[in-house]
PASEBA-1860 file (N, C-alpha, C; in nm, 3 decimals):
! residues 289
1> MPTPPRRP> -1.079/-3.524/-3.744/-1.073/-3.410/-3.704/-1.175/-3.311/-3.657 ~ -1.132/-3.273/-3.512/-1.247/-3.211/-3.446/-1.373/-3.131/-3.541 ~ -1.478/-3.126/-3.484/-1.571/-3.025/-3.549/-1.576/-2.907/-3.413 ~ -1.580/-2.781/-3.486/-1.649/-2.705/-3.427/-1.775/-2.716/-3.336 ~ -1.759/-2.726/-3.223/-1.919/-2.729/-3.161/-1.998/-2.583/-3.163 ~ -2.115/-2.544/-3.136/-2.187/-2.435/-3.168/-2.250/-2.399/-3.043 ~ -2.193/-2.309/-2.943/-2.296/-2.265/-2.810/-2.338/-2.404/-2.735 ~ -2.191/-2.453/-2.728/-2.236/-2.568/-2.606/-2.316/-2.534/-2.482
9> DRPNRPDR> -2.330/-2.639/-2.383/-2.399/-2.610/-2.244/-2.257/-2.572/-2.167 ~ -2.310/-2.460/-2.091/-2.200/-2.389/-2.022/-2.218/-2.414/-1.848 ~ -2.133/-2.451/-1.826/-2.144/-2.402/-1.592/-2.121/-2.285/-1.595 ~ -2.167/-2.271/-1.468/-2.134/-2.128/-1.407/-1.970/-2.099/-1.429 ~ -1.966/-1.957/-1.520/-1.827/-1.941/-1.560/-1.758/-1.825/-1.471 ~ -1.664/-1.822/-1.388/-1.624/-1.734/-1.388/-1.590/-1.590/-1.426 ~ -1.518/-1.511/-1.333/-1.534/-1.364/-1.425/-1.441/-1.349/-1.538 ~ -1.378/-1.445/-1.526/-1.228/-1.426/-1.666/-1.201/-1.573/-1.637
17> PDRPDRRP> -1.172/-1.633/-1.766/-1.097/-1.705/-1.756/-0.941/-1.687/-1.729 ~ -0.846/-1.816/-1.702/-0.713/-1.792/-1.651/-0.676/-1.787/-1.792 ~ -0.539/-1.686/-1.783/-0.478/-1.668/-1.931/-0.310/-1.710/-1.938 ~ -0.258/-1.800/-1.852/-0.129/-1.803/-1.932/-0.061/-1.748/-2.016 ~ -0.070/-1.789/-2.110/0.003/-1.760/-2.223/0.001/-1.610/-2.265 ~ 0.074/-1.523/-2.219/0.110/-1.392/-2.244/0.002/-1.313/-2.149 ~ -0.089/-1.368/-2.090/-0.181/-1.322/-2.000/-0.206/-1.411/-1.837 ~ -0.102/-1.348/-1.771/-0.114/-1.408/-1.633/-0.218/-1.404/-1.577
25> QRPTGRSG> -0.249/-1.455/-1.422/-0.333/-1.438/-1.351/-0.296/-1.330/-1.233 ~ -0.365/-1.255/-1.159/-0.328/-1.202/-1.082/-0.259/-1.242/-0.950 ~ -0.157/-1.176/-0.957/-0.087/-1.220/-0.842/-0.101/-1.205/-0.672 ~ -0.233/-1.238/-0.659/-0.301/-1.198/-0.516/-0.293/-1.328/-0.433 ~ -0.250/-1.446/-0.504/-0.273/-1.574/-0.432/-0.256/-1.701/-0.504 ~ -0.236/-1.804/-0.467/-0.243/-1.897/-0.528/-0.333/-2.029/-0.468 ~ -0.356/-2.116/-0.555/-0.389/-2.260/-0.514/-0.339/-2.350/-0.492 ~ -0.355/-2.422/-0.370/-0.201/-2.496/-0.328/-0.088/-2.409/-0.263
33> PARAGRPE> 0.006/-2.508/-0.279/0.156/-2.421/-0.154/0.209/-2.326/-0.231 ~ 0.194/-2.316/-0.357/0.215/-2.206/-0.440/0.206/-2.209/-0.582 ~ 0.208/-2.077/-0.656/0.210/-2.074/-0.796/0.320/-2.075/-0.903 ~ 0.625/-2.259/-0.800/0.638/-2.351/-0.786/0.774/-2.435/-0.684 ~ 1.432/-2.651/-0.466/1.557/-2.654/-0.416/1.632/-2.554/-0.353 ~ 1.657/-2.440/-0.354/1.642/-2.337/-0.284/1.687/-2.227/-0.361 ~ 1.662/-2.104/-0.338/1.726/-1.997/-0.413/1.824/-1.937/-0.312 ~ 1.939/-1.845/-0.391/1.998/-1.809/-0.301/1.914/-1.702/-0.156
41> RPSRPDAA> 1.966/-1.718/-0.036/1.883/-1.623/0.042/1.906/-1.514/0.050 ~ 1.810/-1.426/0.033/1.845/-1.270/0.060/1.853/-1.260/0.212 ~ 1.900/-1.116/0.237/1.863/-1.090/0.359/1.760/-1.062/0.426 ~ 1.694/-1.098/0.555/1.600/-1.099/0.610/1.510/-0.982/0.547 ~ 1.369/-1.022/0.526/1.277/-0.886/0.466/1.243/-0.791/0.588 ~ 1.266/-0.823/0.691/1.265/-0.703/0.785/1.368/-0.623/0.873 ~ 1.501/-0.659/0.802/1.615/-0.623/0.826/1.643/-0.485/0.807 ~ 1.553/-0.429/0.736/1.562/-0.270/0.756/1.509/-0.215/0.814
49> MAPRSPRR> 1.422/-0.265/0.896/1.342/-0.207/1.023/1.413/-0.221/1.144 ~ 1.525/-0.306/1.165/1.576/-0.375/1.287/1.672/-0.250/1.282 ~ 1.694/-0.195/1.418/1.830/-0.124/1.499/1.973/-0.150/1.427 ~ 2.042/-0.078/1.350/2.177/-0.154/1.310/2.275/-0.115/1.428 ~ 2.367/-0.191/1.435/2.453/-0.185/1.553/2.566/-0.097/1.443 ~ 2.635/-0.033/1.555/2.762/0.058/1.507/2.862/-0.022/1.405 ~ 2.923/0.034/1.316/3.011/0.000/1.246/3.115/0.056/1.259 ~ 3.237/-0.026/1.208/3.359/0.007/1.239/3.450/0.055/1.132
57> DGADDAPR> 3.551/0.091/1.123/3.675/0.090/1.000/3.604/0.151/0.892 ~ 3.531/0.284/0.882/3.460/0.355/0.810/3.402/0.272/0.717 ~ 3.327/0.127/0.769/3.242/0.070/0.682/3.116/0.161/0.636 ~ 3.053/0.249/0.768/2.954/0.332/0.732/2.948/0.369/0.545 ~ 3.092/0.409/0.485/3.112/0.487/0.369/3.084/0.413/0.253 ~ 3.094/0.272/0.300/3.081/0.189/0.201/2.946/0.216/0.106 ~ 2.930/0.175/-0.039/2.851/0.211/-0.128/2.710/0.119/-0.094 ~ 2.575/0.136/-0.061/2.516/0.083/-0.050/2.348/0.070/-0.146
65> RPRLAEPE> 2.295/-0.086/-0.202/2.202/-0.050/-0.295/2.116/0.027/-0.266 ~ 2.081/0.103/-0.366/1.959/0.189/-0.325/1.797/0.127/-0.307 ~ 1.762/0.170/-0.215/1.586/0.119/-0.221/1.544/0.166/-0.329 ~ 1.399/0.034/-0.350/1.313/0.126/-0.426/1.216/0.184/-0.371 ~ 1.164/0.295/-0.475/1.073/0.391/-0.431/0.960/0.313/-0.400 ~ 0.892/0.355/-0.304/0.747/0.294/-0.291/0.645/0.377/-0.389 ~ 0.592/0.265/-0.458/0.494/0.312/-0.541/0.368/0.402/-0.472 ~ 0.293/0.448/-0.522/0.194/0.520/-0.429/0.048/0.426/-0.442
73> LPTDIDPR> 0.013/0.420/-0.344/-0.094/0.332/-0.333/-0.244/0.413/-0.338 ~ -0.331/0.333/-0.401/-0.448/0.365/-0.425/-0.499/0.401/-0.258 ~ -0.630/0.509/-0.249/-0.664/0.507/-0.118/-0.745/0.431/-0.076 ~ -0.822/0.322/-0.161/-0.943/0.267/-0.073/-0.909/0.100/-0.095 ~ -0.768/0.066/-0.047/-0.705/-0.036/-0.051/-0.707/-0.085/0.091 ~ -0.761/-0.226/0.134/-0.770/-0.285/0.289/-0.662/-0.378/0.240 ~ -0.570/-0.436/0.341/-0.498/-0.545/0.347/-0.604/-0.657/0.340 ~ -0.680/-0.664/0.411/-0.792/-0.801/0.402/-0.860/-0.839/0.286
81> ELDRDARA> -0.848/-0.776/0.134/-0.834/-0.777/0.019/-0.781/-0.913/-0.001 ~ -0.646/-0.950/0.031/-0.562/-1.047/0.007/-0.631/-1.159/0.037 ~ -0.631/-1.276/-0.031/-0.712/-1.356/-0.042/-0.623/-1.446/0.101 ~ -0.722/-1.571/0.162/-0.680/-1.599/0.295/-0.553/-1.720/0.256 ~ -0.505/-1.764/0.157/-0.389/-1.855/0.147/-0.284/-1.737/0.180 ~ -0.284/-1.623/0.094/-0.187/-1.559/0.078/-0.190/-1.502/0.220 ~ -0.271/-1.436/0.322/-0.235/-1.398/0.442/-0.168/-1.478/0.521 ~ -0.212/-1.565/0.504/-0.157/-1.692/0.580/-0.004/-1.691/0.577
89> ELRSLPES> 0.027/-1.702/0.450/0.167/-1.677/0.405/0.268/-1.567/0.507 ~ 0.180/-1.452/0.494/0.228/-1.341/0.549/0.237/-1.321/0.679 ~ 0.181/-1.440/0.727/0.210/-1.410/0.911/0.331/-1.449/0.984 ~ 0.402/-1.482/0.874/0.552/-1.526/0.887/0.630/-1.384/0.939 ~ 0.554/-1.274/0.892/0.633/-1.129/0.891/0.549/-1.067/0.995 ~ 0.668/-0.951/1.111/0.593/-0.877/1.180/0.451/-0.814/1.078 ~ 0.402/-0.759/1.186/0.222/-0.722/1.172/0.245/-0.634/1.059 ~ 0.326/-0.532/1.099/0.297/-0.387/0.994/0.385/-0.411/0.869
97> LAERVAVH> 0.442/-0.517/0.883/0.523/-0.535/0.750/0.472/-0.618/0.685 ~ 0.414/-0.717/0.720/0.280/-0.816/0.638/0.175/-0.710/0.584 ~ 0.123/-0.616/0.646/0.065/-0.520/0.594/0.087/-0.443/0.463 ~ 0.227/-0.390/0.469/0.305/-0.302/0.356/0.286/-0.401/0.248 ~ 0.342/-0.501/0.283/0.344/-0.590/0.170/0.230/-0.632/0.111 ~ 0.098/-0.669/0.186/-0.027/-0.734/0.141/-0.081/-0.592/0.046 ~ -0.093/-0.466/0.108/-0.142/-0.372/-0.007/-0.055/-0.338/-0.101 ~ 0.077/-0.380/-0.150/0.127/-0.348/-0.237/0.098/-0.505/-0.347
105> LIAAGRAI> 0.109/-0.601/-0.295/0.035/-0.729/-0.351/-0.097/-0.693/-0.398 ~ -0.206/-0.640/-0.333/-0.312/-0.576/-0.391/-0.347/-0.495/-0.495 ~ -0.234/-0.392/-0.469/-0.218/-0.297/-0.581/-0.175/-0.332/-0.735 ~ -0.054/-0.426/-0.705/-0.043/-0.541/-0.809/-0.134/-0.598/-0.894 ~ -0.238/-0.646/-0.839/-0.320/-0.749/-0.879/-0.484/-0.673/-0.978 ~ -0.497/-0.538/-0.905/-0.569/-0.424/-0.934/-0.507/-0.413/-1.068 ~ -0.357/-0.343/-1.081/-0.319/-0.262/-1.185/-0.293/-0.392/-1.347 ~ -0.235/-0.511/-1.297/-0.205/-0.606/-1.384/-0.248/-0.628/-1.505
113> DEDPALAR> -0.399/-0.595/-1.564/-0.441/-0.626/-1.666/-0.437/-0.441/-1.763 ~ -0.486/-0.380/-1.664/-0.438/-0.234/-1.721/-0.304/-0.155/-1.748 ~ -0.209/-0.164/-1.665/-0.120/-0.111/-1.639/0.025/-0.205/-1.618 ~ 0.044/-0.314/-1.664/0.127/-0.383/-1.586/0.291/-0.349/-1.554 ~ 0.348/-0.239/-1.601/0.431/-0.171/-1.575/0.422/-0.107/-1.422 ~ 0.301/-0.059/-1.381/0.297/-0.012/-1.242/0.260/-0.161/-1.105 ~ 0.197/-0.252/-1.187/0.196/-0.380/-1.090/0.297/-0.441/-1.093 ~ 0.376/-0.431/-1.174/0.537/-0.471/-1.125/0.614/-0.372/-1.034
121> RHAWYARS> 0.565/-0.246/-1.044/0.642/-0.168/-0.947/0.596/-0.195/-0.814 ~ 0.478/-0.214/-0.796/0.414/-0.286/-0.654/0.464/-0.384/-0.612 ~ 0.479/-0.519/-0.733/0.505/-0.661/-0.629/0.665/-0.627/-0.627 ~ 0.748/-0.591/-0.705/0.864/-0.577/-0.679/0.896/-0.481/-0.549 ~ 0.813/-0.365/-0.511/0.871/-0.323/-0.383/0.841/-0.417/-0.294 ~ 0.697/-0.494/-0.288/0.670/-0.581/-0.192/0.805/-0.733/-0.214 ~ 0.848/-0.714/-0.334/0.962/-0.841/-0.283/1.110/-0.748/-0.211 ~ 1.116/-0.640/-0.258/1.209/-0.557/-0.174/1.186/-0.574/-0.031
129> LAPRLAIV> 1.072/-0.609/-0.003/1.007/-0.626/0.169/1.019/-0.738/0.226 ~ 1.008/-0.856/0.144/1.003/-0.986/0.192/1.046/-1.090/0.051 ~ 1.133/-1.093/0.021/1.236/-1.146/-0.071/1.201/-1.322/-0.075 ~ 1.160/-1.358/0.089/1.201/-1.478/0.111/1.033/-1.556/0.087 ~ 0.931/-1.500/0.064/0.822/-1.538/0.065/0.756/-1.603/-0.070 ~ 0.761/-1.712/-0.071/0.712/-1.743/-0.222/0.555/-1.658/-0.311 ~ 0.509/-1.631/-0.219/0.407/-1.537/-0.247/0.406/-1.418/-0.305 ~ 0.520/-1.382/-0.247/0.574/-1.277/-0.343/0.676/-1.229/-0.435
137> REAAGVTA> 0.747/-1.348/-0.398/0.834/-1.371/-0.565/0.748/-1.450/-0.656 ~ 0.645/-1.468/-0.665/0.538/-1.522/-0.756/0.456/-1.402/-0.813 ~ 0.421/-1.324/-0.754/0.401/-1.188/-0.778/0.521/-1.124/-0.870 ~ 0.644/-1.118/-0.823/0.695/-1.019/-0.879/0.773/-1.136/-1.038 ~ 0.720/-1.226/-1.054/0.759/-1.298/-1.122/0.604/-1.310/-1.242 ~ 0.532/-1.296/-1.169/0.384/-1.252/-1.280/0.373/-1.166/-1.330 ~ 0.391/-1.031/-1.266/0.397/-0.937/-1.300/0.522/-0.840/-1.375 ~ 0.614/-0.907/-1.387/0.743/-0.904/-1.508/0.695/-0.970/-1.635
145> YADGDFAA> 0.646/-1.100/-1.604/0.582/-1.155/-1.752/0.486/-1.064/-1.822 ~ 0.394/-1.027/-1.741/0.309/-0.945/-1.789/0.342/-0.788/-1.839 ~ 0.436/-0.767/-1.795/0.533/-0.658/-1.868/0.617/-0.651/-1.959 ~ 0.635/-0.805/-1.968/0.722/-0.820/-2.136/0.852/-0.857/-2.078 ~ 0.903/-0.879/-1.951/1.039/-0.896/-1.889/1.102/-1.050/-1.855 ~ 1.081/-1.122/-1.963/1.060/-1.293/-1.965/1.181/-1.304/-1.890 ~ 1.271/-1.245/-1.891/1.423/-1.323/-1.824/1.408/-1.300/-1.695 ~ 1.356/-1.181/-1.640/1.320/-1.168/-1.499/1.197/-1.223/-1.442
153> ALAELRAV> 1.107/-1.277/-1.559/0.980/-1.360/-1.476/1.028/-1.525/-1.464 ~ 1.161/-1.542/-1.548/1.186/-1.673/-1.534/1.238/-1.735/-1.412 ~ 1.331/-1.617/-1.402/1.437/-1.596/-1.253/1.318/-1.645/-1.168 ~ 1.191/-1.555/-1.140/1.141/-1.525/-1.019/1.047/-1.636/-1.016 ~ 1.010/-1.704/-1.116/0.919/-1.812/-1.114/0.976/-1.925/-1.087 ~ 1.115/-1.971/-1.165/1.201/-2.088/-1.129/1.222/-2.088/-0.970 ~ 1.243/-1.959/-0.897/1.283/-1.952/-0.736/1.148/-2.052/-0.691 ~ 1.035/-1.948/-0.757/0.901/-1.969/-0.677/0.915/-2.141/-0.688
161> RRMTGDPA> 0.941/-2.241/-0.770/0.937/-2.347/-0.766/1.006/-2.434/-0.676 ~ 1.130/-2.381/-0.666/1.238/-2.403/-0.607/1.158/-2.406/-0.439 ~ 1.148/-2.315/-0.428/1.092/-2.288/-0.303/1.002/-2.358/-0.256 ~ 0.893/-2.423/-0.327/0.750/-2.498/-0.304/0.760/-2.624/-0.330 ~ 0.831/-2.630/-0.499/0.790/-2.773/-0.496/0.679/-2.789/-0.619 ~ 0.607/-2.653/-0.635/0.472/-2.680/-0.670/0.515/-2.635/-0.821 ~ 0.446/-2.714/-0.951/0.447/-2.694/-1.083/0.344/-2.628/-1.118 ~ 0.277/-2.545/-1.066/0.161/-2.495/-1.135/0.209/-2.372/-1.253
169> QLPLLADC> 0.310/-2.336/-1.204/0.356/-2.221/-1.357/0.433/-2.241/-1.425 ~ 0.416/-2.388/-1.424/0.492/-2.440/-1.585/0.454/-2.395/-1.693 ~ 0.321/-2.351/-1.730/0.277/-2.325/-1.853/0.349/-2.177/-1.868 ~ 0.338/-2.075/-1.734/0.402/-1.948/-1.739/0.576/-1.942/-1.771 ~ 0.638/-2.060/-1.724/0.783/-2.110/-1.724/0.783/-2.119/-1.864 ~ 0.721/-2.219/-1.936/0.742/-2.220/-2.081/0.703/-2.136/-2.200 ~ 0.636/-2.067/-2.141/0.597/-1.946/-2.200/0.698/-1.814/-2.242 ~ 0.769/-1.789/-2.078/0.886/-1.710/-2.108/0.978/-1.749/-2.168
177> ERGLGRPD> 1.008/-1.896/-2.196/1.114/-1.978/-2.300/1.097/-1.928/-2.425 ~ 0.976/-1.926/-2.510/0.918/-1.899/-2.605/0.964/-1.738/-2.592 ~ 0.910/-1.685/-2.536/0.965/-1.505/-2.493/1.077/-1.441/-2.558 ~ 1.196/-1.568/-2.504/1.333/-1.536/-2.492/1.395/-1.621/-2.636 ~ 1.270/-1.671/-2.731/1.356/-1.700/-2.827/1.370/-1.851/-2.834 ~ 1.324/-1.920/-2.733/1.378/-2.091/-2.661/1.278/-2.171/-2.711 ~ 1.193/-2.212/-2.827/1.129/-2.269/-2.846/1.137/-2.439/-2.790 ~ 1.270/-2.480/-2.821/1.321/-2.603/-2.769/1.322/-2.653/-2.594
185> RALALGRD> 1.321/-2.527/-2.555/1.343/-2.530/-2.391/1.191/-2.529/-2.343 ~ 1.120/-2.451/-2.392/0.965/-2.464/-2.405/0.900/-2.577/-2.386 ~ 0.938/-2.689/-2.525/0.892/-2.769/-2.537/0.944/-2.891/-2.440 ~ 1.095/-2.875/-2.378/1.128/-2.959/-2.269/1.046/-2.982/-2.171 ~ 1.017/-2.807/-2.115/0.950/-2.816/-2.021/0.811/-2.924/-2.005 ~ 0.753/-2.899/-2.126/0.615/-3.000/-2.148/0.637/-3.171/-2.134 ~ 0.805/-3.181/-2.162/0.848/-3.316/-2.074/0.811/-3.366/-1.959 ~ 0.823/-3.238/-1.878/0.836/-3.266/-1.717/0.757/-3.369/-1.653
193> PDVKKLEP> 0.837/-3.433/-1.556/0.753/-3.530/-1.530/0.613/-3.481/-1.420 ~ 0.645/-3.328/-1.383/0.533/-3.283/-1.291/0.401/-3.236/-1.368 ~ 0.420/-3.248/-1.479/0.284/-3.217/-1.583/0.146/-3.268/-1.494 ~ 0.192/-3.437/-1.505/0.118/-3.517/-1.468/0.031/-3.423/-1.345 ~ 0.093/-3.343/-1.242/0.026/-3.300/-1.138/-0.041/-3.180/-1.112 ~ -0.059/-3.154/-1.265/-0.143/-2.990/-1.285/-0.265/-3.002/-1.318 ~ -0.339/-2.894/-1.262/-0.498/-2.918/-1.221/-0.527/-2.884/-1.393 ~ -0.667/-2.949/-1.455/-0.695/-2.941/-1.588/-0.652/-2.794/-1.663
201> AARVELAI> -0.694/-2.692/-1.606/-0.679/-2.522/-1.659/-0.537/-2.509/-1.707 ~ -0.462/-2.582/-1.595/-0.327/-2.544/-1.636/-0.287/-2.644/-1.766 ~ -0.313/-2.746/-1.772/-0.258/-2.842/-1.867/-0.329/-2.816/-2.000 ~ -0.428/-2.762/-2.013/-0.471/-2.647/-2.116/-0.389/-2.582/-2.143 ~ -0.353/-2.479/-2.066/-0.271/-2.378/-2.078/-0.145/-2.392/-2.128 ~ -0.069/-2.490/-2.068/0.045/-2.562/-2.126/0.082/-2.625/-2.238 ~ -0.072/-2.684/-2.305/-0.099/-2.720/-2.457/-0.103/-2.591/-2.512 ~ -0.155/-2.501/-2.516/-0.148/-2.406/-2.586/-0.015/-2.334/-2.588
209> VLSGARRD> 0.044/-2.313/-2.497/0.198/-2.261/-2.504/0.294/-2.381/-2.551 ~ 0.299/-2.502/-2.567/0.330/-2.585/-2.638/0.351/-2.574/-2.775 ~ 0.176/-2.574/-2.819/0.159/-2.515/-2.956/0.231/-2.417/-3.024 ~ 0.221/-2.340/-2.959/0.249/-2.224/-3.016/0.429/-2.206/-3.006 ~ 0.501/-2.336/-2.919/0.650/-2.345/-2.930/0.642/-2.399/-3.076 ~ 0.530/-2.501/-3.105/0.585/-2.587/-3.236/0.582/-2.485/-3.358 ~ 0.517/-2.364/-3.348/0.434/-2.316/-3.429/0.552/-2.229/-3.459 ~ 0.692/-2.170/-3.371/0.781/-2.121/-3.349/0.884/-2.181/-3.437
217> RKEYDAAV> 0.886/-2.317/-3.435/0.974/-2.399/-3.506/0.905/-2.435/-3.636 ~ 0.808/-2.396/-3.654/0.752/-2.413/-3.794/0.685/-2.534/-3.793 ~ 0.684/-2.587/-3.683/0.609/-2.726/-3.731/0.440/-2.699/-3.696 ~ 0.397/-2.673/-3.780/0.251/-2.629/-3.827/0.157/-2.759/-3.783 ~ 0.181/-2.868/-3.828/0.102/-2.975/-3.818/0.097/-3.008/-3.693 ~ 0.192/-3.012/-3.641/0.245/-3.085/-3.515/0.173/-2.928/-3.399 ~ 0.169/-2.877/-3.454/0.106/-2.743/-3.351/-0.081/-2.781/-3.339 ~ -0.100/-2.788/-3.444/-0.208/-2.834/-3.463/-0.305/-2.938/-3.373
225> VGLQGLAL> -0.210/-3.071/-3.398/-0.190/-3.200/-3.331/-0.187/-3.207/-3.192 ~ -0.137/-3.139/-3.119/-0.116/-3.067/-3.000/-0.214/-3.028/-2.910 ~ -0.318/-2.978/-3.019/-0.417/-2.880/-2.909/-0.546/-2.971/-2.927 ~ -0.549/-3.114/-2.946/-0.666/-3.163/-2.984/-0.650/-3.266/-2.871 ~ -0.769/-3.333/-2.855/-0.815/-3.418/-2.765/-0.928/-3.392/-2.696 ~ -0.946/-3.450/-2.593/-1.075/-3.443/-2.481/-1.134/-3.267/-2.464 ~ -1.038/-3.200/-2.426/-1.055/-3.047/-2.375/-1.072/-2.964/-2.491 ~ -1.065/-3.025/-2.608/-1.093/-2.962/-2.732/-1.257/-2.993/-2.760
233> DDPQVQPW> -1.283/-3.092/-2.741/-1.407/-3.194/-2.774/-1.516/-3.179/-2.651 ~ -1.484/-3.102/-2.535/-1.567/-3.075/-2.434/-1.717/-3.050/-2.470 ~ -1.835/-3.086/-2.453/-1.943/-3.015/-2.437/-1.983/-2.887/-2.409 ~ -1.906/-2.883/-2.263/-1.934/-2.804/-2.189/-1.848/-2.665/-2.227 ~ -1.851/-2.528/-2.212/-1.776/-2.412/-2.184/-1.708/-2.431/-2.076 ~ -1.569/-2.434/-2.069/-1.521/-2.441/-1.939/-1.447/-2.257/-1.930 ~ -1.384/-2.262/-1.824/-1.273/-2.124/-1.816/-1.200/-2.140/-1.925 ~ -1.109/-2.233/-1.956/-1.054/-2.205/-2.076/-1.092/-2.235/-2.216
241> TVRLWYAY> -1.215/-2.267/-2.240/-1.235/-2.304/-2.352/-1.205/-2.210/-2.473 ~ -1.249/-2.038/-2.442/-1.220/-1.951/-2.572/-1.124/-1.967/-2.594 ~ -1.002/-1.949/-2.508/-0.828/-1.924/-2.519/-0.818/-2.073/-2.652 ~ -0.890/-2.188/-2.571/-0.833/-2.296/-2.605/-0.856/-2.308/-2.805 ~ -1.006/-2.263/-2.803/-1.050/-2.306/-2.940/-1.008/-2.191/-3.015 ~ -0.967/-2.070/-2.973/-0.896/-1.955/-3.056/-0.719/-1.996/-3.095 ~ -0.666/-2.079/-3.002/-0.546/-2.137/-3.029/-0.588/-2.212/-3.116 ~ -0.631/-2.295/-3.124/-0.669/-2.412/-3.240/-0.661/-2.376/-3.364
249> ADALLDAG> -0.801/-2.239/-3.372/-0.819/-2.168/-3.504/-0.676/-2.129/-3.560 ~ -0.578/-2.056/-3.475/-0.457/-1.965/-3.510/-0.380/-2.096/-3.577 ~ -0.363/-2.203/-3.518/-0.295/-2.296/-3.536/-0.306/-2.353/-3.681 ~ -0.442/-2.369/-3.701/-0.537/-2.449/-3.830/-0.470/-2.376/-3.945 ~ -0.457/-2.237/-3.884/-0.429/-2.091/-3.983/-0.328/-2.089/-4.049 ~ -0.216/-2.118/-3.940/-0.059/-2.124/-3.970/-0.061/-2.231/-4.059 ~ -0.126/-2.374/-4.050/-0.092/-2.496/-4.122/-0.183/-2.442/-4.245 ~ -0.242/-2.355/-4.290/-0.246/-2.320/-4.416/-0.460/-2.411/-4.471
257> RVGEARRW> -0.458/-2.434/-4.352/-0.615/-2.514/-4.357/-0.708/-2.363/-4.309 ~ -0.747/-2.291/-4.384/-0.828/-2.154/-4.380/-0.950/-2.187/-4.363 ~ -1.015/-2.280/-4.442/-1.133/-2.285/-4.405/-1.213/-2.357/-4.287 ~ -1.116/-2.450/-4.220/-1.123/-2.496/-4.073/-1.095/-2.414/-4.000 ~ -1.020/-2.325/-4.024/-0.975/-2.209/-3.890/-1.092/-2.082/-3.892 ~ -1.150/-2.074/-4.000/-1.248/-1.995/-4.011/-1.346/-2.039/-3.951 ~ -1.426/-2.193/-3.955/-1.550/-2.261/-3.885/-1.494/-2.213/-3.676 ~ -1.376/-2.238/-3.691/-1.319/-2.251/-3.515/-1.328/-2.108/-3.498
265> FESVVDID> -1.267/-2.015/-3.563/-1.313/-1.844/-3.520/-1.472/-1.820/-3.513 ~ -1.526/-1.854/-3.591/-1.663/-1.832/-3.569/-1.714/-1.908/-3.475 ~ -1.675/-2.032/-3.441/-1.709/-2.099/-3.315/-1.651/-1.995/-3.179 ~ -1.569/-1.952/-3.164/-1.498/-1.870/-3.039/-1.582/-1.725/-3.064 ~ -1.640/-1.683/-3.152/-1.755/-1.528/-3.169/-1.834/-1.546/-3.085 ~ -1.905/-1.693/-3.116/-1.990/-1.764/-3.073/-2.035/-1.764/-2.927 ~ -1.904/-1.770/-2.865/-1.886/-1.806/-2.698/-1.809/-1.695/-2.632 ~ -1.756/-1.619/-2.703/-1.676/-1.524/-2.625/-1.765/-1.373/-2.582
273> DEEETDAV> -1.855/-1.422/-2.509/-1.923/-1.306/-2.455/-1.839/-1.150/-2.382 ~ -1.749/-1.229/-2.343/-1.657/-1.099/-2.276/-1.591/-1.061/-2.390 ~ -1.576/-1.059/-2.489/-1.468/-1.037/-2.594/-1.322/-1.041/-2.556 ~ -1.282/-1.169/-2.499/-1.169/-1.170/-2.479/-1.078/-1.174/-2.562 ~ -1.114/-1.230/-2.696/-1.023/-1.266/-2.779/-1.050/-1.126/-2.920 ~ -0.948/-1.163/-3.035/-1.005/-1.040/-3.122/-1.051/-1.145/-3.248 ~ -1.117/-1.223/-3.212/-1.169/-1.318/-3.323/-1.275/-1.256/-3.419 ~ -1.326/-1.135/-3.418/-1.406/-1.097/-3.503/-1.303/-1.035/-3.612
281> ERLAALPA> -1.221/-0.957/-3.533/-1.154/-0.896/-3.646/-1.040/-1.029/-3.691 ~ -1.003/-1.102/-3.643/-0.935/-1.229/-3.735/-1.048/-1.290/-3.860 ~ -1.120/-1.336/-3.789/-1.234/-1.358/-3.941/-1.259/-1.261/-4.043 ~ -1.271/-1.089/-3.993/-1.296/-1.021/-4.126/-1.158/-1.012/-4.198 ~ -1.047/-1.051/-4.144/-0.876/-1.035/-4.218/-0.875/-1.189/-4.321 ~ -0.962/-1.276/-4.284/-0.919/-1.442/-4.358/-0.975/-1.400/-4.513 ~ -0.941/-1.427/-4.605/-0.975/-1.417/-4.706/-1.128/-1.485/-4.762 ~ -1.188/-1.470/-4.835/-1.287/-1.488/-4.902/-1.287/-1.653/-4.922
289> D> -1.393/-1.697/-4.915/-1.380/-1.868/-4.915/-1.401/-1.847/-5.080
END
C-alpha cells in the first residue's frame, strides 16, 4: 500500500498543472501534430469571403444557415500571442483570415478558466471561419468540454483525432464519455492501442479519468488500484502530482478507507501551493478519527 510522502523534492514547476479531468488545457496550441479517418468535409473556411457567382431559378431565396455572431475581442489581443505550432497551422489560410482565427483562439484561451461559455463562443466562431483546421476543431472541443457540453466536445475531439491521428486527447474523450453517463465507453478508451503513445502526463490524466469511471460503476477497490504505480510513488512533485494525489485520496474515501484518505488529503494540502484543489475543505469535512 503506497504511503503518502510529505514535501518531496520538486523540479521547476509550470504555472499550472495540466487538468484534463473536467479541467482542460487552454486551446491555444498542441504539442505534436494535434491534441487526434476524416470528418465530413465542410465548406472551405474562406468561402464566405469569396465573391459569389449569380444564382439562377430563385436559388437566392433559399434559406441559409445563420452565421455565428462574432464575440467582442479584448483590445489588447495580438495574433502573435498564438504559439508557433498553431500559427504554422494557420498559414494554410489567407493572412487576414488567419489573423481573425488567431485572435479568437487567443481570446478563448484567456477566458477558458474564468468564463468557459465565453471561451466557447470565441472558439466556435473561429470554427465557423476555418472548420477544416485541427487546431480550430480542438479549441472547439476543449471549450465545449469546459462548458459542460460533453456531446459536442466528444464530436469535435473525435474529429481532431481522425484528422491528425494523434491520441493526445484520449483523457478528454474518456471523460466526455463519463460526463454522458457512459463509464463503460470511457473504460474502453483506456484499452485503446494508442494509449502507449501518450506522454507521461496524459497517461496519468487518463488513469485519473478511468479511476473515476470505475467509481461511477461502484467498483471502488478497482478505482484505488488503478491509480497505484510509479507515478503515485514518484519522489518528486511533477505537474500532475497534486491532481493524482487528490484523486487517490478521493478514491480511498469512496472505498471506505477514511484514515488513508485523510493522510493523502493532508499530503495534497502540503504541496498544493497554488490551492488548485479543495483538499483543505475535504479534510475539514471528514469525520474525526
